[in-house]
C-alpha positions, -999 to +999 in steps of 0.1 A: -099+020+265-075+000+245-051+010+217-059-008+185-033-009+157-039-010+120-011-011+094-008+004+060+014-001+030+022+021+000+037+006-031+051+028-059+054+017-095+066+031-128+035+040-148+031+019-180+015+049-198+036+079-189+067+061-175+069+082-144+073+068-109+038+080-099+016+049-100+006+042-064-012+014-046-023+019-010-040-005+013-045-012+050-039-046+067-044-061+101-008-073+107+024-055+101+034-060+064+068-076+056+086-069+024+086-105+013+048-106+017+043-073-002+065-084-031+043-115-039+010-096-043-007-079-072-022-044-066-046-021-083-025+010-090-034+045-101-010+070-117-013+104-101+002+121-131-017+107-161-046+089-145-037+054-157-053+026-137-045-011-138-029-041-121+007-039-111+028-067-096+047-057-065+079-075-077+082-045-102+078-019-075+103+010-074+095+018-038+076+003-008+066+020+025+047+007+054+037+019+088+014+017+118-017+038+123-028+040+159-064+044+169-080+045+203-110+022+207-135+018+235-139-017+248-175-028+255-178-046+288 
């Protein structure tokens, strides 16, 4: 058995509709995300308060989080 790593990132935006900091974009990635990489991308965000959905540029993010999700995988021999 080997330990496989996958990474995630969560980007929080101010909603353009209700103006609350509740528009989120989440995604997984194969390599550990760096802030300078996260800031250059455009995300599909969804507001958890009013339901607004749309594109958001990470440069306008109010918060960014990232982490590692560990999974155990069987290696086929």
